[in-house]
N, C-alpha and C positions, 0 to 999 in steps of 0.2 A: 422621933425628932423631925418635923416637917423642914425645917432649914436644911437638912443633909440629903433631900430628896435629889436624886439625879437621873436623868433618861441618858444612858450612854455616859457622854461627859457634859451634858446641858443640864443647868441647875434648875430646878422648879422656879416658875414666875410668881405662882399664885397656888395656894391651897385651901382650902375649906371642907366642910362635912355637909353631905347633902341631907335631904329630908328624911332619908333611911339611916343616918349616921355612917355612911359610907365615904370615905377618903376621895374627894376630887382634887386632882392637879394639873395645872396648864403650864406647858412650856412653850417657849418662844418658836412660833409656827415656821419662820425662816431658819431658825438654827435646826429643827427638825427635818425640814426640807433639805438642808445642806449634807445630811447624813443618810438620806435614803435615796433611792433611786426605784422607778418604775418596775414591777415584780414583787419578789420576795424579800424582806427585809428582818433581821432580828434585831429587837431591842431589849434592853436591859435596863430596868429600875431598880436602882439600889439607895439606900441610905442606912441609917442608925435608929434603933428602937429609943426609946427615951431610958429603956433599960444599960443602954449602951450595947445591946449585940446588934450586929452588924445583918442586913440581910440584902437578898438580891432575888428578883423574879425576871425571868425571862421569856419571851413570846416572839413568835415569827408571825408577821402580818403582810398581808398583800397590799400593796402600794399600786394606785392606779394613776 
């Protein structure tokens, strides 16, 4: 369910499938900048599948 997608607590602004069929999700840049600082940041993408099952995926990124 694309409407349920959140990055930490930031809602998705835009979703689409790319040419390979992969999901592309965009979030407000200013909102994301507000939750990260230079160095390491751990972000969590979560939402609900169309079946009703909840999911979460987490990764640590380097912020420059």
